mmCIF file of the N, C-alpha and C atoms, coordinates in Angstrom:
data_MODEL
# 
_entry.id   MODEL 
# 
loop_
_atom_site.group_PDB 
_atom_site.id 
_atom_site.type_symbol 
_atom_site.label_atom_id 
_atom_site.label_alt_id 
_atom_site.label_comp_id 
_atom_site.label_asym_id 
_atom_site.label_entity_id 
_atom_site.label_seq_id 
_atom_site.pdbx_PDB_ins_code 
_atom_site.Cartn_x 
_atom_site.Cartn_y 
_atom_site.Cartn_z 
_atom_site.occupancy 
_atom_site.B_iso_or_equiv 
_atom_site.pdbx_formal_charge 
_atom_site.auth_seq_id 
_atom_site.auth_comp_id 
_atom_site.auth_asym_id 
_atom_site.auth_atom_id 
_atom_site.pdbx_PDB_model_num 
ATOM 1   N N  . MET A 1 1  ? -5.824  0.732   14.222  1.00 0.00 ? 1  MET A N  1 
ATOM 2   C CA . MET A 1 1  ? -5.602  2.311   13.855  1.00 0.00 ? 1  MET A CA 1 
ATOM 3   C C  . MET A 1 1  ? -6.639  3.035   15.099  1.00 0.00 ? 1  MET A C  1 
ATOM 4   N N  . SER A 1 2  ? -7.290  2.299   15.744  1.00 0.00 ? 2  SER A N  1 
ATOM 5   C CA . SER A 1 2  ? -8.057  3.376   16.800  1.00 0.00 ? 2  SER A CA 1 
ATOM 6   C C  . SER A 1 2  ? -7.215  4.081   17.914  1.00 0.00 ? 2  SER A C  1 
ATOM 7   N N  . PRO A 1 3  ? -6.015  3.592   18.265  1.00 0.00 ? 3  PRO A N  1 
ATOM 8   C CA . PRO A 1 3  ? -5.212  4.626   19.248  1.00 0.00 ? 3  PRO A CA 1 
ATOM 9   C C  . PRO A 1 3  ? -4.917  5.913   18.485  1.00 0.00 ? 3  PRO A C  1 
ATOM 10  N N  . PHE A 1 4  ? -5.045  5.984   16.946  1.00 0.00 ? 4  PHE A N  1 
ATOM 11  C CA . PHE A 1 4  ? -4.471  7.454   16.332  1.00 0.00 ? 4  PHE A CA 1 
ATOM 12  C C  . PHE A 1 4  ? -5.849  8.189   15.634  1.00 0.00 ? 4  PHE A C  1 
ATOM 13  N N  . VAL A 1 5  ? -7.096  7.658   16.146  1.00 0.00 ? 5  VAL A N  1 
ATOM 14  C CA . VAL A 1 5  ? -8.313  8.288   15.648  1.00 0.00 ? 5  VAL A CA 1 
ATOM 15  C C  . VAL A 1 5  ? -8.688  9.180   17.260  1.00 0.00 ? 5  VAL A C  1 
ATOM 16  N N  . LEU A 1 6  ? -9.020  10.620  16.352  1.00 0.00 ? 6  LEU A N  1 
ATOM 17  C CA . LEU A 1 6  ? -9.218  11.621  17.712  1.00 0.00 ? 6  LEU A CA 1 
ATOM 18  C C  . LEU A 1 6  ? -10.504 11.557  18.161  1.00 0.00 ? 6  LEU A C  1 
ATOM 19  N N  . SER A 1 7  ? -11.407 11.124  17.324  1.00 0.00 ? 7  SER A N  1 
ATOM 20  C CA . SER A 1 7  ? -12.827 11.233  17.659  1.00 0.00 ? 7  SER A CA 1 
ATOM 21  C C  . SER A 1 7  ? -13.308 9.924   18.392  1.00 0.00 ? 7  SER A C  1 
ATOM 22  N N  . GLU A 1 8  ? -13.873 10.201  19.654  1.00 0.00 ? 8  GLU A N  1 
ATOM 23  C CA . GLU A 1 8  ? -14.157 9.091   20.673  1.00 0.00 ? 8  GLU A CA 1 
ATOM 24  C C  . GLU A 1 8  ? -15.485 8.410   19.832  1.00 0.00 ? 8  GLU A C  1 
ATOM 25  N N  . THR A 1 9  ? -16.314 9.057   19.296  1.00 0.00 ? 9  THR A N  1 
ATOM 26  C CA . THR A 1 9  ? -17.407 8.306   18.481  1.00 0.00 ? 9  THR A CA 1 
ATOM 27  C C  . THR A 1 9  ? -17.131 7.827   17.210  1.00 0.00 ? 9  THR A C  1 
ATOM 28  N N  . GLN A 1 10 ? -16.373 8.258   16.641  1.00 0.00 ? 10 GLN A N  1 
ATOM 29  C CA . GLN A 1 10 ? -15.838 7.353   15.355  1.00 0.00 ? 10 GLN A CA 1 
ATOM 30  C C  . GLN A 1 10 ? -15.194 6.180   15.986  1.00 0.00 ? 10 GLN A C  1 
ATOM 31  N N  . LYS A 1 11 ? -14.284 6.194   17.169  1.00 0.00 ? 11 LYS A N  1 
ATOM 32  C CA . LYS A 1 11 ? -13.675 4.852   17.686  1.00 0.00 ? 11 LYS A CA 1 
ATOM 33  C C  . LYS A 1 11 ? -14.690 3.679   17.923  1.00 0.00 ? 11 LYS A C  1 
ATOM 34  N N  . LYS A 1 12 ? -15.931 4.149   18.590  1.00 0.00 ? 12 LYS A N  1 
ATOM 35  C CA . LYS A 1 12 ? -16.943 3.563   19.285  1.00 0.00 ? 12 LYS A CA 1 
ATOM 36  C C  . LYS A 1 12 ? -17.729 2.831   17.643  1.00 0.00 ? 12 LYS A C  1 
ATOM 37  N N  . THR A 1 13 ? -18.079 3.705   16.861  1.00 0.00 ? 13 THR A N  1 
ATOM 38  C CA . THR A 1 13 ? -18.784 3.475   15.806  1.00 0.00 ? 13 THR A CA 1 
ATOM 39  C C  . THR A 1 13 ? -18.698 3.014   14.506  1.00 0.00 ? 13 THR A C  1 
ATOM 40  N N  . THR A 1 14 ? -17.409 3.078   14.184  1.00 0.00 ? 14 THR A N  1 
ATOM 41  C CA . THR A 1 14 ? -16.813 2.944   12.961  1.00 0.00 ? 14 THR A CA 1 
ATOM 42  C C  . THR A 1 14 ? -15.799 1.748   12.831  1.00 0.00 ? 14 THR A C  1 
ATOM 43  N N  . SER A 1 15 ? -15.795 0.684   12.231  1.00 0.00 ? 15 SER A N  1 
ATOM 44  C CA . SER A 1 15 ? -14.819 -0.014  11.554  1.00 0.00 ? 15 SER A CA 1 
ATOM 45  C C  . SER A 1 15 ? -13.207 0.624   11.455  1.00 0.00 ? 15 SER A C  1 
ATOM 46  N N  . LEU A 1 16 ? -12.360 0.419   12.322  1.00 0.00 ? 16 LEU A N  1 
ATOM 47  C CA . LEU A 1 16 ? -11.145 0.954   11.861  1.00 0.00 ? 16 LEU A CA 1 
ATOM 48  C C  . LEU A 1 16 ? -9.908  -0.161  11.913  1.00 0.00 ? 16 LEU A C  1 
ATOM 49  N N  . VAL A 1 17 ? -10.640 -0.978  10.614  1.00 0.00 ? 17 VAL A N  1 
ATOM 50  C CA . VAL A 1 17 ? -9.820  -1.964  10.038  1.00 0.00 ? 17 VAL A CA 1 
ATOM 51  C C  . VAL A 1 17 ? -9.226  -1.393  8.712   1.00 0.00 ? 17 VAL A C  1 
ATOM 52  N N  . TYR A 1 18 ? -7.830  -1.332  8.203   1.00 0.00 ? 18 TYR A N  1 
ATOM 53  C CA . TYR A 1 18 ? -7.367  -0.906  7.247   1.00 0.00 ? 18 TYR A CA 1 
ATOM 54  C C  . TYR A 1 18 ? -6.612  -2.052  6.205   1.00 0.00 ? 18 TYR A C  1 
ATOM 55  N N  . ASP A 1 19 ? -6.596  -2.015  4.787   1.00 0.00 ? 19 ASP A N  1 
ATOM 56  C CA . ASP A 1 19 ? -6.104  -2.985  4.126   1.00 0.00 ? 19 ASP A CA 1 
ATOM 57  C C  . ASP A 1 19 ? -5.103  -2.044  3.076   1.00 0.00 ? 19 ASP A C  1 
ATOM 58  N N  . CYS A 1 20 ? -4.018  -2.374  2.902   1.00 0.00 ? 20 CYS A N  1 
ATOM 59  C CA . CYS A 1 20 ? -3.003  -2.236  2.152   1.00 0.00 ? 20 CYS A CA 1 
ATOM 60  C C  . CYS A 1 20 ? -3.421  -2.509  0.694   1.00 0.00 ? 20 CYS A C  1 
ATOM 61  N N  . PHE A 1 21 ? -3.534  -1.526  -0.251  1.00 0.00 ? 21 PHE A N  1 
ATOM 62  C CA . PHE A 1 21 ? -3.890  -1.642  -1.479  1.00 0.00 ? 21 PHE A CA 1 
ATOM 63  C C  . PHE A 1 21 ? -2.865  -1.207  -2.468  1.00 0.00 ? 21 PHE A C  1 
ATOM 64  N N  . ALA A 1 22 ? -2.052  -0.427  -2.266  1.00 0.00 ? 22 ALA A N  1 
ATOM 65  C CA . ALA A 1 22 ? -0.796  -0.085  -3.246  1.00 0.00 ? 22 ALA A CA 1 
ATOM 66  C C  . ALA A 1 22 ? 0.335   0.447   -2.285  1.00 0.00 ? 22 ALA A C  1 
ATOM 67  N N  . VAL A 1 23 ? 1.565   0.397   -3.228  1.00 0.00 ? 23 VAL A N  1 
ATOM 68  C CA . VAL A 1 23 ? 2.764   0.590   -2.461  1.00 0.00 ? 23 VAL A CA 1 
ATOM 69  C C  . VAL A 1 23 ? 3.603   1.556   -3.579  1.00 0.00 ? 23 VAL A C  1 
ATOM 70  N N  . SER A 1 24 ? 4.136   2.553   -3.190  1.00 0.00 ? 24 SER A N  1 
ATOM 71  C CA . SER A 1 24 ? 5.261   3.402   -4.176  1.00 0.00 ? 24 SER A CA 1 
ATOM 72  C C  . SER A 1 24 ? 6.533   3.010   -3.364  1.00 0.00 ? 24 SER A C  1 
ATOM 73  N N  . ASN A 1 25 ? 7.356   3.040   -4.438  1.00 0.00 ? 25 ASN A N  1 
ATOM 74  C CA . ASN A 1 25 ? 8.779   2.494   -3.997  1.00 0.00 ? 25 ASN A CA 1 
ATOM 75  C C  . ASN A 1 25 ? 9.718   3.474   -4.509  1.00 0.00 ? 25 ASN A C  1 
ATOM 76  N N  . HIS A 1 26 ? 10.849  3.940   -3.647  1.00 0.00 ? 26 HIS A N  1 
ATOM 77  C CA . HIS A 1 26 ? 11.566  4.784   -4.427  1.00 0.00 ? 26 HIS A CA 1 
ATOM 78  C C  . HIS A 1 26 ? 13.141  4.249   -4.128  1.00 0.00 ? 26 HIS A C  1 
ATOM 79  N N  . PHE A 1 27 ? 13.617  4.088   -5.263  1.00 0.00 ? 27 PHE A N  1 
ATOM 80  C CA . PHE A 1 27 ? 15.490  3.631   -5.293  1.00 0.00 ? 27 PHE A CA 1 
ATOM 81  C C  . PHE A 1 27 ? 16.225  4.717   -5.516  1.00 0.00 ? 27 PHE A C  1 
ATOM 82  N N  . GLY A 1 28 ? 17.287  5.029   -4.901  1.00 0.00 ? 28 GLY A N  1 
ATOM 83  C CA . GLY A 1 28 ? 18.308  6.059   -5.056  1.00 0.00 ? 28 GLY A CA 1 
ATOM 84  C C  . GLY A 1 28 ? 18.228  7.028   -4.076  1.00 0.00 ? 28 GLY A C  1 
ATOM 85  N N  . SER A 1 29 ? 18.913  8.013   -4.329  1.00 0.00 ? 29 SER A N  1 
ATOM 86  C CA . SER A 1 29 ? 18.914  9.229   -3.501  1.00 0.00 ? 29 SER A CA 1 
ATOM 87  C C  . SER A 1 29 ? 17.834  10.138  -3.518  1.00 0.00 ? 29 SER A C  1 
ATOM 88  N N  . ALA A 1 30 ? 18.028  11.585  -2.575  1.00 0.00 ? 30 ALA A N  1 
ATOM 89  C CA . ALA A 1 30 ? 17.120  12.543  -2.592  1.00 0.00 ? 30 ALA A CA 1 
ATOM 90  C C  . ALA A 1 30 ? 16.793  13.145  -3.870  1.00 0.00 ? 30 ALA A C  1 
ATOM 91  N N  . GLY A 1 31 ? 18.067  13.309  -4.497  1.00 0.00 ? 31 GLY A N  1 
ATOM 92  C CA . GLY A 1 31 ? 18.338  14.285  -5.700  1.00 0.00 ? 31 GLY A CA 1 
ATOM 93  C C  . GLY A 1 31 ? 18.171  13.441  -6.946  1.00 0.00 ? 31 GLY A C  1 
ATOM 94  N N  . PHE A 1 32 ? 18.111  12.099  -6.766  1.00 0.00 ? 32 PHE A N  1 
ATOM 95  C CA . PHE A 1 32 ? 18.056  11.245  -8.115  1.00 0.00 ? 32 PHE A CA 1 
ATOM 96  C C  . PHE A 1 32 ? 17.418  9.919   -7.750  1.00 0.00 ? 32 PHE A C  1 
ATOM 97  N N  . GLY A 1 33 ? 16.894  9.235   -8.705  1.00 0.00 ? 33 GLY A N  1 
ATOM 98  C CA . GLY A 1 33 ? 16.250  7.727   -8.158  1.00 0.00 ? 33 GLY A CA 1 
ATOM 99  C C  . GLY A 1 33 ? 15.242  7.401   -9.505  1.00 0.00 ? 33 GLY A C  1 
ATOM 100 N N  . HIS A 1 34 ? 14.447  6.213   -8.894  1.00 0.00 ? 34 HIS A N  1 
ATOM 101 C CA . HIS A 1 34 ? 13.811  5.602   -9.645  1.00 0.00 ? 34 HIS A CA 1 
ATOM 102 C C  . HIS A 1 34 ? 12.574  5.336   -8.836  1.00 0.00 ? 34 HIS A C  1 
ATOM 103 N N  . TYR A 1 35 ? 11.268  5.419   -9.818  1.00 0.00 ? 35 TYR A N  1 
ATOM 104 C CA . TYR A 1 35 ? 10.113  4.876   -8.936  1.00 0.00 ? 35 TYR A CA 1 
ATOM 105 C C  . TYR A 1 35 ? 9.616   3.792   -9.436  1.00 0.00 ? 35 TYR A C  1 
ATOM 106 N N  . THR A 1 36 ? 9.047   2.815   -8.590  1.00 0.00 ? 36 THR A N  1 
ATOM 107 C CA . THR A 1 36 ? 8.232   1.524   -8.852  1.00 0.00 ? 36 THR A CA 1 
ATOM 108 C C  . THR A 1 36 ? 7.062   1.787   -8.118  1.00 0.00 ? 36 THR A C  1 
ATOM 109 N N  . ALA A 1 37 ? 5.967   1.050   -8.454  1.00 0.00 ? 37 ALA A N  1 
ATOM 110 C CA . ALA A 1 37 ? 4.675   0.818   -7.669  1.00 0.00 ? 37 ALA A CA 1 
ATOM 111 C C  . ALA A 1 37 ? 4.137   -0.835  -7.458  1.00 0.00 ? 37 ALA A C  1 
ATOM 112 N N  . TYR A 1 38 ? 3.693   -1.060  -6.657  1.00 0.00 ? 38 TYR A N  1 
ATOM 113 C CA . TYR A 1 38 ? 2.848   -2.381  -6.535  1.00 0.00 ? 38 TYR A CA 1 
ATOM 114 C C  . TYR A 1 38 ? 1.561   -1.776  -6.404  1.00 0.00 ? 38 TYR A C  1 
ATOM 115 N N  . ALA A 1 39 ? 0.433   -2.461  -6.755  1.00 0.00 ? 39 ALA A N  1 
ATOM 116 C CA . ALA A 1 39 ? -0.874  -2.112  -6.724  1.00 0.00 ? 39 ALA A CA 1 
ATOM 117 C C  . ALA A 1 39 ? -1.860  -3.780  -6.714  1.00 0.00 ? 39 ALA A C  1 
ATOM 118 N N  . MET A 1 40 ? -2.868  -3.580  -5.998  1.00 0.00 ? 40 MET A N  1 
ATOM 119 C CA . MET A 1 40 ? -3.781  -5.083  -6.054  1.00 0.00 ? 40 MET A CA 1 
ATOM 120 C C  . MET A 1 40 ? -4.799  -4.543  -6.696  1.00 0.00 ? 40 MET A C  1 
ATOM 121 N N  . ASN A 1 41 ? -5.027  -5.696  -7.716  1.00 0.00 ? 41 ASN A N  1 
ATOM 122 C CA . ASN A 1 41 ? -6.546  -5.644  -8.310  1.00 0.00 ? 41 ASN A CA 1 
ATOM 123 C C  . ASN A 1 41 ? -7.448  -5.812  -7.266  1.00 0.00 ? 41 ASN A C  1 
ATOM 124 N N  . PRO A 1 42 ? -8.412  -4.917  -7.214  1.00 0.00 ? 42 PRO A N  1 
ATOM 125 C CA . PRO A 1 42 ? -9.675  -5.022  -6.213  1.00 0.00 ? 42 PRO A CA 1 
ATOM 126 C C  . PRO A 1 42 ? -10.825 -6.279  -6.413  1.00 0.00 ? 42 PRO A C  1 
ATOM 127 N N  . PHE A 1 43 ? -10.647 -6.878  -7.837  1.00 0.00 ? 43 PHE A N  1 
ATOM 128 C CA . PHE A 1 43 ? -11.648 -7.919  -7.865  1.00 0.00 ? 43 PHE A CA 1 
ATOM 129 C C  . PHE A 1 43 ? -10.974 -9.127  -7.963  1.00 0.00 ? 43 PHE A C  1 
ATOM 130 N N  . THR A 1 44 ? -9.788  -9.401  -8.234  1.00 0.00 ? 44 THR A N  1 
ATOM 131 C CA . THR A 1 44 ? -8.978  -10.366 -8.328  1.00 0.00 ? 44 THR A CA 1 
ATOM 132 C C  . THR A 1 44 ? -7.979  -10.639 -7.070  1.00 0.00 ? 44 THR A C  1 
ATOM 133 N N  . LYS A 1 45 ? -8.189  -9.878  -6.460  1.00 0.00 ? 45 LYS A N  1 
ATOM 134 C CA . LYS A 1 45 ? -6.850  -9.454  -4.927  1.00 0.00 ? 45 LYS A CA 1 
ATOM 135 C C  . LYS A 1 45 ? -5.626  -10.104 -5.232  1.00 0.00 ? 45 LYS A C  1 
ATOM 136 N N  . ASN A 1 46 ? -5.254  -9.948  -7.001  1.00 0.00 ? 46 ASN A N  1 
ATOM 137 C CA . ASN A 1 46 ? -3.746  -10.309 -7.217  1.00 0.00 ? 46 ASN A CA 1 
ATOM 138 C C  . ASN A 1 46 ? -3.262  -8.973  -7.413  1.00 0.00 ? 46 ASN A C  1 
ATOM 139 N N  . TRP A 1 47 ? -1.692  -9.304  -6.696  1.00 0.00 ? 47 TRP A N  1 
ATOM 140 C CA . TRP A 1 47 ? -0.885  -7.940  -6.910  1.00 0.00 ? 47 TRP A CA 1 
ATOM 141 C C  . TRP A 1 47 ? -0.122  -7.746  -7.937  1.00 0.00 ? 47 TRP A C  1 
ATOM 142 N N  . TYR A 1 48 ? 0.333   -6.309  -8.771  1.00 0.00 ? 48 TYR A N  1 
ATOM 143 C CA . TYR A 1 48 ? 1.146   -6.111  -9.824  1.00 0.00 ? 48 TYR A CA 1 
ATOM 144 C C  . TYR A 1 48 ? 2.103   -5.463  -9.364  1.00 0.00 ? 48 TYR A C  1 
ATOM 145 N N  . ASN A 1 49 ? 3.249   -5.389  -10.020 1.00 0.00 ? 49 ASN A N  1 
ATOM 146 C CA . ASN A 1 49 ? 4.336   -4.530  -9.791  1.00 0.00 ? 49 ASN A CA 1 
ATOM 147 C C  . ASN A 1 49 ? 4.409   -3.866  -11.355 1.00 0.00 ? 49 ASN A C  1 
ATOM 148 N N  . PHE A 1 50 ? 4.467   -2.506  -11.043 1.00 0.00 ? 50 PHE A N  1 
ATOM 149 C CA . PHE A 1 50 ? 4.535   -1.351  -11.902 1.00 0.00 ? 50 PHE A CA 1 
ATOM 150 C C  . PHE A 1 50 ? 6.103   -1.062  -12.112 1.00 0.00 ? 50 PHE A C  1 
ATOM 151 N N  . ASP A 1 51 ? 6.550   -0.895  -13.364 1.00 0.00 ? 51 ASP A N  1 
ATOM 152 C CA . ASP A 1 51 ? 8.000   -0.500  -13.479 1.00 0.00 ? 51 ASP A CA 1 
ATOM 153 C C  . ASP A 1 51 ? 8.268   0.028   -14.761 1.00 0.00 ? 51 ASP A C  1 
ATOM 154 N N  . ASP A 1 52 ? 7.961   1.470   -14.952 1.00 0.00 ? 52 ASP A N  1 
ATOM 155 C CA . ASP A 1 52 ? 8.039   2.404   -16.091 1.00 0.00 ? 52 ASP A CA 1 
ATOM 156 C C  . ASP A 1 52 ? 7.035   1.622   -17.082 1.00 0.00 ? 52 ASP A C  1 
ATOM 157 N N  . ALA A 1 53 ? 7.423   0.986   -18.342 1.00 0.00 ? 53 ALA A N  1 
ATOM 158 C CA . ALA A 1 53 ? 6.537   0.271   -19.464 1.00 0.00 ? 53 ALA A CA 1 
ATOM 159 C C  . ALA A 1 53 ? 6.236   -0.867  -18.997 1.00 0.00 ? 53 ALA A C  1 
ATOM 160 N N  . SER A 1 54 ? 6.752   -1.550  -17.991 1.00 0.00 ? 54 SER A N  1 
ATOM 161 C CA . SER A 1 54 ? 6.318   -2.900  -17.655 1.00 0.00 ? 54 SER A CA 1 
ATOM 162 C C  . SER A 1 54 ? 5.467   -3.315  -16.656 1.00 0.00 ? 54 SER A C  1 
ATOM 163 N N  . VAL A 1 55 ? 4.354   -4.222  -16.645 1.00 0.00 ? 55 VAL A N  1 
ATOM 164 C CA . VAL A 1 55 ? 3.583   -4.503  -15.609 1.00 0.00 ? 55 VAL A CA 1 
ATOM 165 C C  . VAL A 1 55 ? 3.588   -6.249  -15.396 1.00 0.00 ? 55 VAL A C  1 
ATOM 166 N N  . SER A 1 56 ? 3.949   -6.739  -14.307 1.00 0.00 ? 56 SER A N  1 
ATOM 167 C CA . SER A 1 56 ? 3.770   -7.910  -13.977 1.00 0.00 ? 56 SER A CA 1 
ATOM 168 C C  . SER A 1 56 ? 3.095   -8.510  -12.473 1.00 0.00 ? 56 SER A C  1 
ATOM 169 N N  . GLN A 1 57 ? 2.454   -9.373  -12.979 1.00 0.00 ? 57 GLN A N  1 
ATOM 170 C CA . GLN A 1 57 ? 1.697   -10.009 -11.669 1.00 0.00 ? 57 GLN A CA 1 
ATOM 171 C C  . GLN A 1 57 ? 2.874   -10.550 -10.486 1.00 0.00 ? 57 GLN A C  1 
ATOM 172 N N  . THR A 1 58 ? 2.570   -10.175 -9.347  1.00 0.00 ? 58 THR A N  1 
ATOM 173 C CA . THR A 1 58 ? 3.604   -10.602 -8.347  1.00 0.00 ? 58 THR A CA 1 
ATOM 174 C C  . THR A 1 58 ? 3.183   -11.304 -7.119  1.00 0.00 ? 58 THR A C  1 
ATOM 175 N N  . SER A 1 59 ? 3.805   -11.996 -6.325  1.00 0.00 ? 59 SER A N  1 
ATOM 176 C CA . SER A 1 59 ? 3.585   -12.449 -5.166  1.00 0.00 ? 59 SER A CA 1 
ATOM 177 C C  . SER A 1 59 ? 2.500   -11.745 -4.499  1.00 0.00 ? 59 SER A C  1 
ATOM 178 N N  . ASN A 1 60 ? 1.319   -12.467 -3.649  1.00 0.00 ? 60 ASN A N  1 
ATOM 179 C CA . ASN A 1 60 ? 0.402   -11.931 -3.145  1.00 0.00 ? 60 ASN A CA 1 
ATOM 180 C C  . ASN A 1 60 ? 0.885   -11.652 -1.670  1.00 0.00 ? 60 ASN A C  1 
ATOM 181 N N  . ARG A 1 61 ? 1.907   -11.769 -1.225  1.00 0.00 ? 61 ARG A N  1 
ATOM 182 C CA . ARG A 1 61 ? 2.380   -12.000 0.189   1.00 0.00 ? 61 ARG A CA 1 
ATOM 183 C C  . ARG A 1 61 ? 2.790   -10.013 0.494   1.00 0.00 ? 61 ARG A C  1 
ATOM 184 N N  . LEU A 1 62 ? 1.874   -9.634  1.248   1.00 0.00 ? 62 LEU A N  1 
ATOM 185 C CA . LEU A 1 62 ? 2.265   -8.235  1.704   1.00 0.00 ? 62 LEU A CA 1 
ATOM 186 C C  . LEU A 1 62 ? 3.637   -8.051  2.145   1.00 0.00 ? 62 LEU A C  1 
ATOM 187 N N  . HIS A 1 63 ? 4.105   -9.071  2.963   1.00 0.00 ? 63 HIS A N  1 
ATOM 188 C CA . HIS A 1 63 ? 5.156   -8.882  3.468   1.00 0.00 ? 63 HIS A CA 1 
ATOM 189 C C  . HIS A 1 63 ? 6.675   -8.511  2.701   1.00 0.00 ? 63 HIS A C  1 
ATOM 190 N N  . GLN A 1 64 ? 6.396   -9.387  1.572   1.00 0.00 ? 64 GLN A N  1 
ATOM 191 C CA . GLN A 1 64 ? 7.297   -9.514  0.449   1.00 0.00 ? 64 GLN A CA 1 
ATOM 192 C C  . GLN A 1 64 ? 7.055   -7.761  -0.694  1.00 0.00 ? 64 GLN A C  1 
ATOM 193 N N  . ILE A 1 65 ? 5.884   -7.575  -0.397  1.00 0.00 ? 65 ILE A N  1 
ATOM 194 C CA . ILE A 1 65 ? 5.829   -6.250  -1.257  1.00 0.00 ? 65 ILE A CA 1 
ATOM 195 C C  . ILE A 1 65 ? 6.071   -4.952  -0.665  1.00 0.00 ? 65 ILE A C  1 
ATOM 196 N N  . VAL A 1 66 ? 6.109   -4.893  0.713   1.00 0.00 ? 66 VAL A N  1 
ATOM 197 C CA . VAL A 1 66 ? 6.203   -3.888  1.510   1.00 0.00 ? 66 VAL A CA 1 
ATOM 198 C C  . VAL A 1 66 ? 7.536   -4.092  1.983   1.00 0.00 ? 66 VAL A C  1 
ATOM 199 N N  . GLY A 1 67 ? 8.649   -3.342  1.407   1.00 0.00 ? 67 GLY A N  1 
ATOM 200 C CA . GLY A 1 67 ? 10.031  -3.741  1.796   1.00 0.00 ? 67 GLY A CA 1 
ATOM 201 C C  . GLY A 1 67 ? 10.668  -2.396  2.180   1.00 0.00 ? 67 GLY A C  1 
ATOM 202 N N  . THR A 1 68 ? 11.814  -2.214  2.080   1.00 0.00 ? 68 THR A N  1 
ATOM 203 C CA . THR A 1 68 ? 13.079  -1.146  2.621   1.00 0.00 ? 68 THR A CA 1 
ATOM 204 C C  . THR A 1 68 ? 12.812  0.160   1.671   1.00 0.00 ? 68 THR A C  1 
ATOM 205 N N  . GLN A 1 69 ? 12.582  0.008   0.403   1.00 0.00 ? 69 GLN A N  1 
ATOM 206 C CA . GLN A 1 69 ? 12.031  0.921   -0.533  1.00 0.00 ? 69 GLN A CA 1 
ATOM 207 C C  . GLN A 1 69 ? 10.621  1.339   -0.438  1.00 0.00 ? 69 GLN A C  1 
ATOM 208 N N  . ALA A 1 70 ? 10.210  0.865   0.256   1.00 0.00 ? 70 ALA A N  1 
ATOM 209 C CA . ALA A 1 70 ? 8.300   1.807   0.164   1.00 0.00 ? 70 ALA A CA 1 
ATOM 210 C C  . ALA A 1 70 ? 8.337   2.936   0.598   1.00 0.00 ? 70 ALA A C  1 
ATOM 211 N N  . TYR A 1 71 ? 8.015   3.838   0.042   1.00 0.00 ? 71 TYR A N  1 
ATOM 212 C CA . TYR A 1 71 ? 7.866   5.329   -0.095  1.00 0.00 ? 71 TYR A CA 1 
ATOM 213 C C  . TYR A 1 71 ? 6.738   5.758   0.418   1.00 0.00 ? 71 TYR A C  1 
ATOM 214 N N  . ASN A 1 72 ? 5.594   5.313   -0.072  1.00 0.00 ? 72 ASN A N  1 
ATOM 215 C CA . ASN A 1 72 ? 3.992   5.709   0.357   1.00 0.00 ? 72 ASN A CA 1 
ATOM 216 C C  . ASN A 1 72 ? 3.458   4.388   0.409   1.00 0.00 ? 72 ASN A C  1 
ATOM 217 N N  . LEU A 1 73 ? 2.621   4.425   1.395   1.00 0.00 ? 73 LEU A N  1 
ATOM 218 C CA . LEU A 1 73 ? 1.690   3.277   1.591   1.00 0.00 ? 73 LEU A CA 1 
ATOM 219 C C  . LEU A 1 73 ? 0.173   3.580   1.515   1.00 0.00 ? 73 LEU A C  1 
ATOM 220 N N  . PHE A 1 74 ? -0.502  3.050   0.562   1.00 0.00 ? 74 PHE A N  1 
ATOM 221 C CA . PHE A 1 74 ? -2.003  3.336   0.583   1.00 0.00 ? 74 PHE A CA 1 
ATOM 222 C C  . PHE A 1 74 ? -2.808  2.247   1.020   1.00 0.00 ? 74 PHE A C  1 
ATOM 223 N N  . TYR A 1 75 ? -3.884  2.856   1.759   1.00 0.00 ? 75 TYR A N  1 
ATOM 224 C CA . TYR A 1 75 ? -4.740  1.834   2.642   1.00 0.00 ? 75 TYR A CA 1 
ATOM 225 C C  . TYR A 1 75 ? -6.265  2.381   2.441   1.00 0.00 ? 75 TYR A C  1 
ATOM 226 N N  . ARG A 1 76 ? -7.034  1.543   2.394   1.00 0.00 ? 76 ARG A N  1 
ATOM 227 C CA . ARG A 1 76 ? -8.496  1.463   2.199   1.00 0.00 ? 76 ARG A CA 1 
ATOM 228 C C  . ARG A 1 76 ? -9.177  1.225   3.547   1.00 0.00 ? 76 ARG A C  1 
ATOM 229 N N  . ARG A 1 77 ? -10.224 1.910   4.308   1.00 0.00 ? 77 ARG A N  1 
ATOM 230 C CA . ARG A 1 77 ? -10.649 1.405   5.445   1.00 0.00 ? 77 ARG A CA 1 
ATOM 231 C C  . ARG A 1 77 ? -11.711 0.315   4.947   1.00 0.00 ? 77 ARG A C  1 
ATOM 232 N N  . ARG A 1 78 ? -11.758 -0.925  5.544   1.00 0.00 ? 78 ARG A N  1 
ATOM 233 C CA . ARG A 1 78 ? -12.718 -1.981  5.596   1.00 0.00 ? 78 ARG A CA 1 
ATOM 234 C C  . ARG A 1 78 ? -13.892 -1.854  6.331   1.00 0.00 ? 78 ARG A C  1 
ATOM 235 N N  . ASP A 1 79 ? -14.994 -1.908  5.315   1.00 0.00 ? 79 ASP A N  1 
ATOM 236 C CA . ASP A 1 79 ? -16.347 -1.516  5.599   1.00 0.00 ? 79 ASP A CA 1 
ATOM 237 C C  . ASP A 1 79 ? -17.102 -2.862  6.043   1.00 0.00 ? 79 ASP A C  1 
# 
């Protein structure tokens, strides 16, 4: 992420490594659609799929979680 940080001080003194911990997905068109989400449990590092009233554990492979329907990706800076 360092190429996108404006502060030279922050580039030199802060870790700029980020981990993805959640993804929201959108299926459909701009006027109509369905949302789902994936989120990682910070204690177990397991990923879960949230779809309306159902929650299920899913693959821990981020490249399978972040797909073409990914709408928002959420990152946390690694300290």
